[in-house]
ROTISE-148823 format. One record per atom (N, C-alpha, C, CB): residue in one letter; atom name; residue number from 1; x, y, z. Coordinates in pm, whole numbers. Glycine has a CB too. Example, Ala and Ser with C-alpha at 12.3 -4.5 7.8 and 13.67 -1.06 7.14 Angstrom:
2
<pt residu="A" atome="N" num="1" px="1319" py="-569" pz="780"/>
<pt residu="A" atome="CA" num="1" px="1230" py="-450" pz="780"/>
<pt residu="A" atome="C" num="1" px="1320" py="-330" pz="780"/>
<pt residu="A" atome="CB" num="1" px="1131" py="-447" pz="905"/>
<pt residu="S" atome="N" num="2" px="1285" py="-225" pz="708"/>
<pt residu="S" atome="CA" num="2" px="1367" py="-106" pz="714"/>
<pt residu="S" atome="C" num="2" px="1290" py="3" pz="787"/>
<pt residu="S" atome="CB" num="2" px="1408" py="-60" pz="572"/>
END
This chain:
95
<pt residu="M" atome="N" num="1" px="106" py="-162" pz="1"/>
<pt residu="M" atome="CA" num="1" px="-23" py="1" pz="23"/>
<pt residu="M" atome="C" num="1" px="100" py="162" pz="-13"/>
<pt residu="M" atome="CB" num="1" px="-109" py="17" pz="293"/>
<pt residu="C" atome="N" num="2" px="187" py="147" pz="-113"/>
<pt residu="C" atome="CA" num="2" px="288" py="238" pz="-98"/>
<pt residu="C" atome="C" num="2" px="329" py="249" pz="-230"/>
<pt residu="C" atome="CB" num="2" px="394" py="203" pz="-3"/>
<pt residu="P" atome="N" num="3" px="407" py="345" pz="-279"/>
<pt residu="P" atome="CA" num="3" px="462" py="363" pz="-394"/>
<pt residu="P" atome="C" num="3" px="571" py="260" pz="-396"/>
<pt residu="P" atome="CB" num="3" px="504" py="501" pz="-415"/>
<pt residu="A" atome="N" num="4" px="539" py="206" pz="-564"/>
<pt residu="A" atome="CA" num="4" px="699" py="94" pz="-540"/>
<pt residu="A" atome="C" num="4" px="811" py="109" pz="-538"/>
<pt residu="A" atome="CB" num="4" px="733" py="7" pz="-614"/>
<pt residu="A" atome="N" num="5" px="822" py="237" pz="-558"/>
<pt residu="A" atome="CA" num="5" px="949" py="248" pz="-502"/>
<pt residu="A" atome="C" num="5" px="986" py="234" pz="-378"/>
<pt residu="A" atome="CB" num="5" px="990" py="341" pz="-527"/>
<pt residu="D" atome="N" num="6" px="878" py="272" pz="-281"/>
<pt residu="D" atome="CA" num="6" px="926" py="223" pz="-162"/>
<pt residu="D" atome="C" num="6" px="905" py="100" pz="-89"/>
<pt residu="D" atome="CB" num="6" px="901" py="297" pz="-94"/>
<pt residu="Y" atome="N" num="7" px="835" py="44" pz="-183"/>
<pt residu="Y" atome="CA" num="7" px="798" py="-137" pz="-160"/>
<pt residu="Y" atome="C" num="7" px="935" py="-191" pz="-211"/>
<pt residu="Y" atome="CB" num="7" px="642" py="-217" pz="-275"/>
<pt residu="A" atome="N" num="8" px="990" py="-145" pz="-302"/>
<pt residu="A" atome="CA" num="8" px="1125" py="-212" pz="-327"/>
<pt residu="A" atome="C" num="8" px="1204" py="-194" pz="-247"/>
<pt residu="A" atome="CB" num="8" px="1188" py="-186" pz="-430"/>
<pt residu="K" atome="N" num="9" px="1211" py="-88" pz="-175"/>
<pt residu="K" atome="CA" num="9" px="1335" py="-70" pz="-53"/>
<pt residu="K" atome="C" num="9" px="1377" py="-169" pz="29"/>
<pt residu="K" atome="CB" num="9" px="1305" py="23" pz="47"/>
<pt residu="N" atome="N" num="10" px="1204" py="-193" pz="68"/>
<pt residu="N" atome="CA" num="10" px="1227" py="-311" pz="201"/>
<pt residu="N" atome="C" num="10" px="1070" py="-351" pz="212"/>
<pt residu="N" atome="CB" num="10" px="1300" py="-232" pz="384"/>
<pt residu="H" atome="N" num="11" px="1023" py="-492" pz="239"/>
<pt residu="H" atome="CA" num="11" px="868" py="-499" pz="292"/>
<pt residu="H" atome="C" num="11" px="865" py="-644" pz="336"/>
<pt residu="H" atome="CB" num="11" px="739" py="-463" pz="166"/>
<pt residu="V" atome="N" num="12" px="786" py="-648" pz="395"/>
<pt residu="V" atome="CA" num="12" px="717" py="-755" pz="438"/>
<pt residu="V" atome="C" num="12" px="747" py="-901" pz="373"/>
<pt residu="V" atome="CB" num="12" px="586" py="-718" pz="420"/>
<pt residu="P" atome="N" num="13" px="804" py="-1003" pz="430"/>
<pt residu="P" atome="CA" num="13" px="826" py="-1095" pz="285"/>
<pt residu="P" atome="C" num="13" px="733" py="-1174" pz="302"/>
<pt residu="P" atome="CB" num="13" px="965" py="-1180" pz="253"/>
<pt residu="G" atome="N" num="14" px="684" py="-1181" pz="212"/>
<pt residu="G" atome="CA" num="14" px="555" py="-1265" pz="88"/>
<pt residu="G" atome="C" num="14" px="424" py="-1155" pz="76"/>
<pt residu="G" atome="CB" num="14" px="469" py="-1458" pz="170"/>
<pt residu="A" atome="N" num="15" px="509" py="-999" pz="132"/>
<pt residu="A" atome="CA" num="15" px="355" py="-923" pz="119"/>
<pt residu="A" atome="C" num="15" px="350" py="-885" pz="-78"/>
<pt residu="A" atome="CB" num="15" px="354" py="-722" pz="250"/>
<pt residu="I" atome="N" num="16" px="228" py="-847" pz="-80"/>
<pt residu="I" atome="CA" num="16" px="210" py="-787" pz="-234"/>
<pt residu="I" atome="C" num="16" px="193" py="-662" pz="-199"/>
<pt residu="I" atome="CB" num="16" px="85" py="-838" pz="-334"/>
<pt residu="N" atome="N" num="17" px="177" py="-565" pz="-309"/>
<pt residu="N" atome="CA" num="17" px="167" py="-419" pz="-310"/>
<pt residu="N" atome="C" num="17" px="37" py="-369" pz="-372"/>
<pt residu="N" atome="CB" num="17" px="284" py="-361" pz="-384"/>
<pt residu="I" atome="N" num="18" px="-116" py="-354" pz="-288"/>
<pt residu="I" atome="CA" num="18" px="-204" py="-313" pz="-355"/>
<pt residu="I" atome="C" num="18" px="-226" py="-137" pz="-331"/>
<pt residu="I" atome="CB" num="18" px="-316" py="-405" pz="-322"/>
<pt residu="P" atome="N" num="19" px="-267" py="-66" pz="-424"/>
<pt residu="P" atome="CA" num="19" px="-301" py="70" pz="-303"/>
<pt residu="P" atome="C" num="19" px="-420" py="47" pz="-284"/>
<pt residu="P" atome="CB" num="19" px="-288" py="239" pz="-344"/>
<pt residu="W" atome="N" num="20" px="-432" py="101" pz="-135"/>
<pt residu="W" atome="CA" num="20" px="-545" py="132" pz="-101"/>
<pt residu="W" atome="C" num="20" px="-664" py="181" pz="-195"/>
<pt residu="W" atome="CB" num="20" px="-519" py="208" pz="-19"/>
<pt residu="E" atome="N" num="21" px="-648" py="298" pz="-277"/>
<pt residu="E" atome="CA" num="21" px="-731" py="313" pz="-366"/>
<pt residu="E" atome="C" num="21" px="-818" py="231" pz="-436"/>
<pt residu="E" atome="CB" num="21" px="-682" py="355" pz="-427"/>
<pt residu="T" atome="N" num="22" px="-703" py="104" pz="-492"/>
<pt residu="T" atome="CA" num="22" px="-778" py="-18" pz="-579"/>
<pt residu="T" atome="C" num="22" px="-812" py="-117" pz="-514"/>
<pt residu="T" atome="CB" num="22" px="-705" py="-80" pz="-684"/>
<pt residu="I" atome="N" num="23" px="-790" py="-121" pz="-411"/>
<pt residu="I" atome="CA" num="23" px="-804" py="-259" pz="-311"/>
<pt residu="I" atome="C" num="23" px="-983" py="-342" pz="-339"/>
<pt residu="I" atome="CB" num="23" px="-787" py="-187" pz="-102"/>
<pt residu="A" atome="N" num="24" px="-1044" py="-280" pz="-385"/>
<pt residu="A" atome="CA" num="24" px="-1188" py="-325" pz="-420"/>
<pt residu="A" atome="C" num="24" px="-1183" py="-380" pz="-562"/>
<pt residu="A" atome="CB" num="24" px="-1300" py="-201" pz="-409"/>
<pt residu="D" atome="N" num="25" px="-1098" py="-342" pz="-653"/>
<pt residu="D" atome="CA" num="25" px="-1101" py="-365" pz="-801"/>
<pt residu="D" atome="C" num="25" px="-1060" py="-507" pz="-834"/>
<pt residu="D" atome="CB" num="25" px="-1006" py="-265" pz="-875"/>
<pt residu="D" atome="N" num="26" px="-1134" py="-531" pz="-893"/>
<pt residu="D" atome="CA" num="26" px="-1144" py="-707" pz="-922"/>
<pt residu="D" atome="C" num="26" px="-973" py="-725" pz="-985"/>
<pt residu="D" atome="CB" num="26" px="-1302" py="-766" pz="-1080"/>
<pt residu="A" atome="N" num="27" px="-914" py="-686" pz="-1005"/>
<pt residu="A" atome="CA" num="27" px="-746" py="-752" pz="-1044"/>
<pt residu="A" atome="C" num="27" px="-692" py="-749" pz="-914"/>
<pt residu="A" atome="CB" num="27" px="-630" py="-653" pz="-1160"/>
<pt residu="S" atome="N" num="28" px="-738" py="-652" pz="-808"/>
<pt residu="S" atome="CA" num="28" px="-648" py="-654" pz="-659"/>
<pt residu="S" atome="C" num="28" px="-774" py="-734" pz="-588"/>
<pt residu="S" atome="CB" num="28" px="-599" py="-465" pz="-569"/>
<pt residu="L" atome="N" num="29" px="-834" py="-769" pz="-586"/>
<pt residu="L" atome="CA" num="29" px="-911" py="-892" pz="-514"/>
<pt residu="L" atome="C" num="29" px="-826" py="-1040" pz="-576"/>
<pt residu="L" atome="CB" num="29" px="-1108" py="-890" pz="-568"/>
<pt residu="A" atome="N" num="30" px="-839" py="-1033" pz="-686"/>
<pt residu="A" atome="CA" num="30" px="-781" py="-1195" pz="-752"/>
<pt residu="A" atome="C" num="30" px="-657" py="-1190" pz="-684"/>
<pt residu="A" atome="CB" num="30" px="-752" py="-1219" pz="-945"/>
<pt residu="Q" atome="N" num="31" px="-596" py="-1097" pz="-621"/>
<pt residu="Q" atome="CA" num="31" px="-443" py="-1122" pz="-567"/>
<pt residu="Q" atome="C" num="31" px="-459" py="-1174" pz="-432"/>
<pt residu="Q" atome="CB" num="31" px="-344" py="-983" pz="-560"/>
<pt residu="I" atome="N" num="32" px="-581" py="-1220" pz="-404"/>
<pt residu="I" atome="CA" num="32" px="-542" py="-1244" pz="-229"/>
<pt residu="I" atome="C" num="32" px="-685" py="-1343" pz="-249"/>
<pt residu="I" atome="CB" num="32" px="-546" py="-1063" pz="-76"/>
<pt residu="D" atome="N" num="33" px="-632" py="-1453" pz="-164"/>
<pt residu="D" atome="CA" num="33" px="-653" py="-1590" pz="-133"/>
<pt residu="D" atome="C" num="33" px="-809" py="-1543" pz="-2"/>
<pt residu="D" atome="CB" num="33" px="-468" py="-1681" pz="-58"/>
<pt residu="P" atome="N" num="34" px="-924" py="-1539" pz="-44"/>
<pt residu="P" atome="CA" num="34" px="-1018" py="-1547" pz="55"/>
<pt residu="P" atome="C" num="34" px="-1013" py="-1611" pz="171"/>
<pt residu="P" atome="CB" num="34" px="-1107" py="-1583" pz="13"/>
<pt residu="A" atome="N" num="35" px="-986" py="-1748" pz="146"/>
<pt residu="A" atome="CA" num="35" px="-980" py="-1855" pz="258"/>
<pt residu="A" atome="C" num="35" px="-824" py="-1848" pz="390"/>
<pt residu="A" atome="CB" num="35" px="-974" py="-2016" pz="154"/>
<pt residu="K" atome="N" num="36" px="-772" py="-1697" pz="371"/>
<pt residu="K" atome="CA" num="36" px="-677" py="-1697" pz="461"/>
<pt residu="K" atome="C" num="36" px="-684" py="-1546" pz="531"/>
<pt residu="K" atome="CB" num="36" px="-540" py="-1737" pz="389"/>
<pt residu="P" atome="N" num="37" px="-633" py="-1558" pz="680"/>
<pt residu="P" atome="CA" num="37" px="-656" py="-1401" pz="710"/>
<pt residu="P" atome="C" num="37" px="-494" py="-1388" pz="660"/>
<pt residu="P" atome="CB" num="37" px="-709" py="-1339" pz="902"/>
<pt residu="V" atome="N" num="38" px="-532" py="-1224" pz="589"/>
<pt residu="V" atome="CA" num="38" px="-457" py="-1169" pz="550"/>
<pt residu="V" atome="C" num="38" px="-408" py="-1020" pz="625"/>
<pt residu="V" atome="CB" num="38" px="-498" py="-1173" pz="437"/>
<pt residu="I" atome="N" num="39" px="-280" py="-1000" pz="665"/>
<pt residu="I" atome="CA" num="39" px="-242" py="-875" pz="729"/>
<pt residu="I" atome="C" num="39" px="-177" py="-784" pz="638"/>
<pt residu="I" atome="CB" num="39" px="-156" py="-898" pz="843"/>
<pt residu="V" atome="N" num="40" px="-281" py="-626" pz="668"/>
<pt residu="V" atome="CA" num="40" px="-257" py="-507" pz="577"/>
<pt residu="V" atome="C" num="40" px="-171" py="-402" pz="677"/>
<pt residu="V" atome="CB" num="40" px="-416" py="-437" pz="516"/>
<pt residu="Y" atome="N" num="41" px="-79" py="-343" pz="571"/>
<pt residu="Y" atome="CA" num="41" px="-28" py="-244" pz="678"/>
<pt residu="Y" atome="C" num="41" px="21" py="-134" pz="554"/>
<pt residu="Y" atome="CB" num="41" px="114" py="-315" pz="802"/>
<pt residu="C" atome="N" num="42" px="32" py="-26" pz="594"/>
<pt residu="C" atome="CA" num="42" px="95" py="61" pz="523"/>
<pt residu="C" atome="C" num="42" px="198" py="138" pz="623"/>
<pt residu="C" atome="CB" num="42" px="-8" py="147" pz="452"/>
<pt residu="Y" atome="N" num="43" px="235" py="285" pz="594"/>
<pt residu="Y" atome="CA" num="43" px="346" py="350" pz="683"/>
<pt residu="Y" atome="C" num="43" px="315" py="330" pz="817"/>
<pt residu="Y" atome="CB" num="43" px="364" py="501" pz="662"/>
<pt residu="T" atome="N" num="44" px="237" py="391" pz="850"/>
<pt residu="T" atome="CA" num="44" px="212" py="446" pz="987"/>
<pt residu="T" atome="C" num="44" px="67" py="328" pz="1054"/>
<pt residu="T" atome="CB" num="44" px="161" py="647" pz="965"/>
<pt residu="G" atome="N" num="45" px="13" py="302" pz="1003"/>
<pt residu="G" atome="CA" num="45" px="-179" py="155" pz="1015"/>
<pt residu="G" atome="C" num="45" px="-252" py="265" pz="1010"/>
<pt residu="G" atome="CB" num="45" px="-246" py="23" pz="1211"/>
<pt residu="H" atome="N" num="46" px="-286" py="376" pz="934"/>
<pt residu="H" atome="CA" num="46" px="-368" py="438" pz="912"/>
<pt residu="H" atome="C" num="46" px="-470" py="442" pz="811"/>
<pt residu="H" atome="CB" num="46" px="-325" py="507" pz="920"/>
<pt residu="T" atome="N" num="47" px="-392" py="472" pz="700"/>
<pt residu="T" atome="CA" num="47" px="-430" py="369" pz="581"/>
<pt residu="T" atome="C" num="47" px="-470" py="239" pz="554"/>
<pt residu="T" atome="CB" num="47" px="-355" py="359" pz="522"/>
<pt residu="G" atome="N" num="48" px="-376" py="127" pz="613"/>
<pt residu="G" atome="CA" num="48" px="-375" py="12" pz="613"/>
<pt residu="G" atome="C" num="48" px="-529" py="-50" pz="670"/>
<pt residu="G" atome="CB" num="48" px="-253" py="-21" pz="687"/>
<pt residu="Q" atome="N" num="49" px="-585" py="67" pz="794"/>
<pt residu="Q" atome="CA" num="49" px="-743" py="25" pz="829"/>
<pt residu="Q" atome="C" num="49" px="-881" py="78" pz="759"/>
<pt residu="Q" atome="CB" num="49" px="-764" py="65" pz="969"/>
<pt residu="V" atome="N" num="50" px="-829" py="164" pz="667"/>
<pt residu="V" atome="CA" num="50" px="-932" py="185" pz="574"/>
<pt residu="V" atome="C" num="50" px="-930" py="50" pz="464"/>
<pt residu="V" atome="CB" num="50" px="-904" py="337" pz="499"/>
<pt residu="A" atome="N" num="51" px="-794" py="-1" pz="425"/>
<pt residu="A" atome="CA" num="51" px="-777" py="-108" pz="365"/>
<pt residu="A" atome="C" num="51" px="-877" py="-237" pz="432"/>
<pt residu="A" atome="CB" num="51" px="-627" py="-128" pz="370"/>
<pt residu="D" atome="N" num="52" px="-822" py="-223" pz="570"/>
<pt residu="D" atome="CA" num="52" px="-907" py="-284" pz="652"/>
<pt residu="D" atome="C" num="52" px="-1068" py="-316" pz="631"/>
<pt residu="D" atome="CB" num="52" px="-891" py="-214" pz="751"/>
<pt residu="T" atome="N" num="53" px="-1127" py="-176" pz="617"/>
<pt residu="T" atome="CA" num="53" px="-1227" py="-165" pz="654"/>
<pt residu="T" atome="C" num="53" px="-1311" py="-233" pz="558"/>
<pt residu="T" atome="CB" num="53" px="-1247" py="-48" pz="683"/>
<pt residu="I" atome="N" num="54" px="-1271" py="-183" pz="423"/>
<pt residu="I" atome="CA" num="54" px="-1300" py="-206" pz="286"/>
<pt residu="I" atome="C" num="54" px="-1313" py="-367" pz="258"/>
<pt residu="I" atome="CB" num="54" px="-1185" py="-137" pz="196"/>
<pt residu="L" atome="N" num="55" px="-1161" py="-402" pz="275"/>
<pt residu="L" atome="CA" num="55" px="-1206" py="-581" pz="260"/>
<pt residu="L" atome="C" num="55" px="-1295" py="-662" pz="415"/>
<pt residu="L" atome="CB" num="55" px="-1016" py="-687" pz="239"/>
<pt residu="S" atome="N" num="56" px="-1316" py="-561" pz="543"/>
<pt residu="S" atome="CA" num="56" px="-1421" py="-650" pz="558"/>
<pt residu="S" atome="C" num="56" px="-1534" py="-648" pz="571"/>
<pt residu="S" atome="CB" num="56" px="-1412" py="-701" pz="619"/>
<pt residu="L" atome="N" num="57" px="-1569" py="-517" pz="479"/>
<pt residu="L" atome="CA" num="57" px="-1734" py="-500" pz="445"/>
<pt residu="L" atome="C" num="57" px="-1760" py="-608" pz="299"/>
<pt residu="L" atome="CB" num="57" px="-1775" py="-297" pz="397"/>
<pt residu="L" atome="N" num="58" px="-1594" py="-649" pz="229"/>
<pt residu="L" atome="CA" num="58" px="-1632" py="-750" pz="128"/>
<pt residu="L" atome="C" num="58" px="-1624" py="-878" pz="195"/>
<pt residu="L" atome="CB" num="58" px="-1543" py="-749" pz="2"/>
<pt residu="G" atome="N" num="59" px="-1606" py="-869" pz="330"/>
<pt residu="G" atome="CA" num="59" px="-1630" py="-1057" pz="363"/>
<pt residu="G" atome="C" num="59" px="-1514" py="-1111" pz="395"/>
<pt residu="G" atome="CB" num="59" px="-1682" py="-1162" pz="229"/>
<pt residu="Y" atome="N" num="60" px="-1382" py="-1026" pz="372"/>
<pt residu="Y" atome="CA" num="60" px="-1257" py="-1111" pz="408"/>
<pt residu="Y" atome="C" num="60" px="-1200" py="-1053" pz="527"/>
<pt residu="Y" atome="CB" num="60" px="-1146" py="-1115" pz="294"/>
<pt residu="E" atome="N" num="61" px="-1139" py="-1175" pz="545"/>
<pt residu="E" atome="CA" num="61" px="-1052" py="-1176" pz="712"/>
<pt residu="E" atome="C" num="61" px="-904" py="-1084" pz="718"/>
<pt residu="E" atome="CB" num="61" px="-992" py="-1367" pz="756"/>
<pt residu="F" atome="N" num="62" px="-942" py="-972" pz="733"/>
<pt residu="F" atome="CA" num="62" px="-768" py="-898" pz="768"/>
<pt residu="F" atome="C" num="62" px="-765" py="-817" pz="878"/>
<pt residu="F" atome="CB" num="62" px="-702" py="-789" pz="647"/>
<pt residu="Y" atome="N" num="63" px="-676" py="-807" pz="875"/>
<pt residu="Y" atome="CA" num="63" px="-576" py="-718" pz="990"/>
<pt residu="Y" atome="C" num="63" px="-491" py="-608" pz="978"/>
<pt residu="Y" atome="CB" num="63" px="-485" py="-791" pz="1041"/>
<pt residu="N" atome="N" num="64" px="-544" py="-538" pz="1048"/>
<pt residu="N" atome="CA" num="64" px="-430" py="-385" pz="1021"/>
<pt residu="N" atome="C" num="64" px="-299" py="-441" pz="1122"/>
<pt residu="N" atome="CB" num="64" px="-518" py="-179" pz="1106"/>
<pt residu="M" atome="N" num="65" px="-156" py="-409" pz="1064"/>
<pt residu="M" atome="CA" num="65" px="-87" py="-457" pz="1129"/>
<pt residu="M" atome="C" num="65" px="-47" py="-315" pz="1213"/>
<pt residu="M" atome="CB" num="65" px="8" py="-543" pz="1053"/>
<pt residu="K" atome="N" num="66" px="-32" py="-323" pz="1354"/>
<pt residu="K" atome="CA" num="66" px="-60" py="-167" pz="1445"/>
<pt residu="K" atome="C" num="66" px="122" py="-98" pz="1391"/>
<pt residu="K" atome="CB" num="66" px="-89" py="-203" pz="1702"/>
<pt residu="Y" atome="N" num="67" px="51" py="-11" pz="1388"/>
<pt residu="Y" atome="CA" num="67" px="147" py="110" pz="1333"/>
<pt residu="Y" atome="C" num="67" px="246" py="73" pz="1214"/>
<pt residu="Y" atome="CB" num="67" px="245" py="165" pz="1457"/>
<pt residu="G" atome="N" num="68" px="206" py="-42" pz="1105"/>
<pt residu="G" atome="CA" num="68" px="267" py="-46" pz="1005"/>
<pt residu="G" atome="C" num="68" px="396" py="-64" pz="1006"/>
<pt residu="G" atome="CB" num="68" px="243" py="37" pz="951"/>
<pt residu="M" atome="N" num="69" px="445" py="26" pz="878"/>
<pt residu="M" atome="CA" num="69" px="592" py="-8" pz="870"/>
<pt residu="M" atome="C" num="69" px="660" py="44" pz="950"/>
<pt residu="M" atome="CB" num="69" px="651" py="17" pz="764"/>
<pt residu="M" atome="N" num="70" px="630" py="101" pz="1047"/>
<pt residu="M" atome="CA" num="70" px="680" py="239" pz="1153"/>
<pt residu="M" atome="C" num="70" px="730" py="117" pz="1258"/>
<pt residu="M" atome="CB" num="70" px="521" py="383" pz="1233"/>
<pt residu="G" atome="N" num="71" px="588" py="28" pz="1330"/>
<pt residu="G" atome="CA" num="71" px="609" py="-101" pz="1371"/>
<pt residu="G" atome="C" num="71" px="701" py="-193" pz="1333"/>
<pt residu="G" atome="CB" num="71" px="520" py="-151" pz="1358"/>
<pt residu="W" atome="N" num="72" px="718" py="-231" pz="1200"/>
<pt residu="W" atome="CA" num="72" px="827" py="-346" pz="1177"/>
<pt residu="W" atome="C" num="72" px="937" py="-324" pz="1138"/>
<pt residu="W" atome="CB" num="72" px="800" py="-432" pz="1097"/>
<pt residu="T" atome="N" num="73" px="965" py="-209" pz="1112"/>
<pt residu="T" atome="CA" num="73" px="1127" py="-158" pz="1101"/>
<pt residu="T" atome="C" num="73" px="1169" py="0" pz="1185"/>
<pt residu="T" atome="CB" num="73" px="1161" py="-132" pz="911"/>
<pt residu="S" atome="N" num="74" px="1299" py="11" pz="1165"/>
<pt residu="S" atome="CA" num="74" px="1343" py="106" pz="1251"/>
<pt residu="S" atome="C" num="74" px="1467" py="203" pz="1121"/>
<pt residu="S" atome="CB" num="74" px="1420" py="12" pz="1412"/>
<pt residu="Y" atome="N" num="75" px="1446" py="97" pz="1025"/>
<pt residu="Y" atome="CA" num="75" px="1560" py="142" pz="922"/>
<pt residu="Y" atome="C" num="75" px="1486" py="259" pz="866"/>
<pt residu="Y" atome="CB" num="75" px="1609" py="22" pz="796"/>
<pt residu="P" atome="N" num="76" px="1602" py="390" pz="915"/>
<pt residu="P" atome="CA" num="76" px="1547" py="514" pz="828"/>
<pt residu="P" atome="C" num="76" px="1541" py="553" pz="645"/>
<pt residu="P" atome="CB" num="76" px="1631" py="618" pz="885"/>
<pt residu="E" atome="N" num="77" px="1585" py="442" pz="588"/>
<pt residu="E" atome="CA" num="77" px="1600" py="430" pz="427"/>
<pt residu="E" atome="C" num="77" px="1500" py="361" pz="353"/>
<pt residu="E" atome="CB" num="77" px="1722" py="359" pz="388"/>
<pt residu="V" atome="N" num="78" px="1397" py="249" pz="490"/>
<pt residu="V" atome="CA" num="78" px="1316" py="205" pz="442"/>
<pt residu="V" atome="C" num="78" px="1131" py="292" pz="466"/>
<pt residu="V" atome="CB" num="78" px="1352" py="71" pz="489"/>
<pt residu="L" atome="N" num="79" px="1168" py="390" pz="566"/>
<pt residu="L" atome="CA" num="79" px="1040" py="433" pz="577"/>
<pt residu="L" atome="C" num="79" px="1013" py="542" pz="523"/>
<pt residu="L" atome="CB" num="79" px="1003" py="441" pz="688"/>
<pt residu="A" atome="N" num="80" px="928" py="588" pz="500"/>
<pt residu="A" atome="CA" num="80" px="918" py="710" pz="404"/>
<pt residu="A" atome="C" num="80" px="884" py="829" pz="510"/>
<pt residu="A" atome="CB" num="80" px="788" py="689" pz="277"/>
<pt residu="Q" atome="N" num="81" px="959" py="832" pz="689"/>
<pt residu="Q" atome="CA" num="81" px="896" py="943" pz="716"/>
<pt residu="Q" atome="C" num="81" px="988" py="937" pz="854"/>
<pt residu="Q" atome="CB" num="81" px="721" py="943" pz="715"/>
<pt residu="N" atome="N" num="82" px="991" py="991" pz="922"/>
<pt residu="N" atome="CA" num="82" px="1085" py="992" pz="1055"/>
<pt residu="N" atome="C" num="82" px="986" py="942" pz="1162"/>
<pt residu="N" atome="CB" num="82" px="1151" py="1154" pz="1099"/>
<pt residu="V" atome="N" num="83" px="1087" py="854" pz="1229"/>
<pt residu="V" atome="CA" num="83" px="1025" py="756" pz="1338"/>
<pt residu="V" atome="C" num="83" px="936" py="832" pz="1481"/>
<pt residu="V" atome="CB" num="83" px="1168" py="665" pz="1401"/>
<pt residu="F" atome="N" num="84" px="835" py="804" pz="1494"/>
<pt residu="F" atome="CA" num="84" px="773" py="807" pz="1594"/>
<pt residu="F" atome="C" num="84" px="822" py="824" pz="1747"/>
<pt residu="F" atome="CB" num="84" px="717" py="716" pz="1575"/>
<pt residu="D" atome="N" num="85" px="860" py="919" pz="1780"/>
<pt residu="D" atome="CA" num="85" px="904" py="980" pz="1932"/>
<pt residu="D" atome="C" num="85" px="805" py="913" pz="2039"/>
<pt residu="D" atome="CB" num="85" px="886" py="1167" pz="1942"/>
<pt residu="C" atome="N" num="86" px="823" py="824" pz="2096"/>
<pt residu="C" atome="CA" num="86" px="667" py="755" pz="2179"/>
<pt residu="C" atome="C" num="86" px="749" py="874" pz="2375"/>
<pt residu="C" atome="CB" num="86" px="669" py="434" pz="2195"/>
<pt residu="N" atome="N" num="87" px="850" py="931" pz="2339"/>
<pt residu="N" atome="CA" num="87" px="876" py="992" pz="2453"/>
<pt residu="N" atome="C" num="87" px="899" py="1166" pz="2423"/>
<pt residu="N" atome="CB" num="87" px="1005" py="912" pz="2515"/>
<pt residu="P" atome="N" num="88" px="788" py="1202" pz="2445"/>
<pt residu="P" atome="CA" num="88" px="795" py="1367" pz="2409"/>
<pt residu="P" atome="C" num="88" px="817" py="1476" pz="2475"/>
<pt residu="P" atome="CB" num="88" px="701" py="1409" pz="2370"/>
<pt residu="P" atome="N" num="89" px="919" py="1552" pz="2514"/>
<pt residu="P" atome="CA" num="89" px="937" py="1660" pz="2570"/>
<pt residu="P" atome="C" num="89" px="893" py="1667" pz="2677"/>
<pt residu="P" atome="CB" num="89" px="904" py="1742" pz="2515"/>
<pt residu="N" atome="N" num="90" px="923" py="1718" pz="2781"/>
<pt residu="N" atome="CA" num="90" px="887" py="1713" pz="2897"/>
<pt residu="N" atome="C" num="90" px="724" py="1823" pz="2931"/>
<pt residu="N" atome="CB" num="90" px="1030" py="1752" pz="2972"/>
<pt residu="Y" atome="N" num="91" px="591" py="1780" pz="2861"/>
<pt residu="Y" atome="CA" num="91" px="483" py="1845" pz="2882"/>
<pt residu="Y" atome="C" num="91" px="421" py="1839" pz="2985"/>
<pt residu="Y" atome="CB" num="91" px="415" py="1827" pz="2810"/>
<pt residu="P" atome="N" num="92" px="406" py="1953" pz="3036"/>
<pt residu="P" atome="CA" num="92" px="288" py="1926" pz="3163"/>
<pt residu="P" atome="C" num="92" px="220" py="1817" pz="3170"/>
<pt residu="P" atome="CB" num="92" px="179" py="2016" pz="3167"/>
<pt residu="V" atome="N" num="93" px="194" py="1742" pz="3290"/>
<pt residu="V" atome="CA" num="93" px="60" py="1659" pz="3277"/>
<pt residu="V" atome="C" num="93" px="0" py="1675" pz="3402"/>
<pt residu="V" atome="CB" num="93" px="76" py="1502" pz="3243"/>
<pt residu="E" atome="N" num="94" px="-86" py="1677" pz="3399"/>
<pt residu="E" atome="CA" num="94" px="-182" py="1674" pz="3532"/>
<pt residu="E" atome="C" num="94" px="-235" py="1536" pz="3541"/>
<pt residu="E" atome="CB" num="94" px="-314" py="1783" pz="3527"/>
<pt residu="N" atome="N" num="95" px="-255" py="1542" pz="3661"/>
<pt residu="N" atome="CA" num="95" px="-293" py="1398" pz="3733"/>
<pt residu="N" atome="C" num="95" px="-472" py="1370" pz="3775"/>
<pt residu="N" atome="CB" num="95" px="-195" py="1396" pz="3896"/>
END
């Protein structure tokens, strides 16, 4: 679910690259085995959720990889954006 150049850098082994905009097209669906659960992913998980929702509505069993590529790899040459820092600066917090 990413540009072909980013997919070519690295991807989950066995993954096929189907843009979310075409996920419900006959040609895209023909690449998916409806008898197997499949994991969808994108860069951060947001677009993967869109594809997951579309495929779920069509009756497929799909799961969205939490945090997408950001959760799968930390190699900056693979990621299309900076890694999210879960430890923000010292912002004030109220209890």
